[in-house]
C-alpha angles and dihedrals in degrees: 000000000000118000125197110207120216118230091254090061091049090048089052091050090050099039109036093184093075118108098254096033096107092054092045095048092045093050092048093048090052092054108029099082096048104108088212091064129076130172143212134183132190107268087200091077092064096086089052092048091050091049095049095047096044103033104030102028095030094226121164110275093223091051090053093048090050092050090050091049092051090050091049090048092055101033117031115233117234115206129216119256128204089253089061089058092047093048091045091051090053092049090046091053089047087053093234088145131351102222107086095189090055090046091057090051092047091050091047089052090053091050089051089060095245122147098192130056115195117206145144091212106124095209092052092046091052088052087057096184136029117194103304094345124101114212116214140176121245096242123143118235093255095048103049 
């Protein structure tokens, strides 16, 4: 199974002091070594992560670059294409979901060939499914 990780899951993996980090890290550790599983995340969130960690949290830039490098080494980033924007715009106009940024990520996940989008975003979890994509929470088996 191919999982597409939402930016909030990646933030939790990179900054374990966040509220849902324990759930996200635990879920990822349960799944990462299964040879039937592979993962992607949106590489487009990396600039935002770098900005938040260096400008807002005042972390050392080299430390953040190294953390991003480690994440991208373990989980391949998948970058947005113009078609993701176009498809998201159509979905937005059809009022399939009201968060345009999330729509672009969902469209990117579909283009990546994933069937499962992992998030802790309450609005996305409430949606439950988007086109062919199941939307699930990062909750470990023992903490459902």
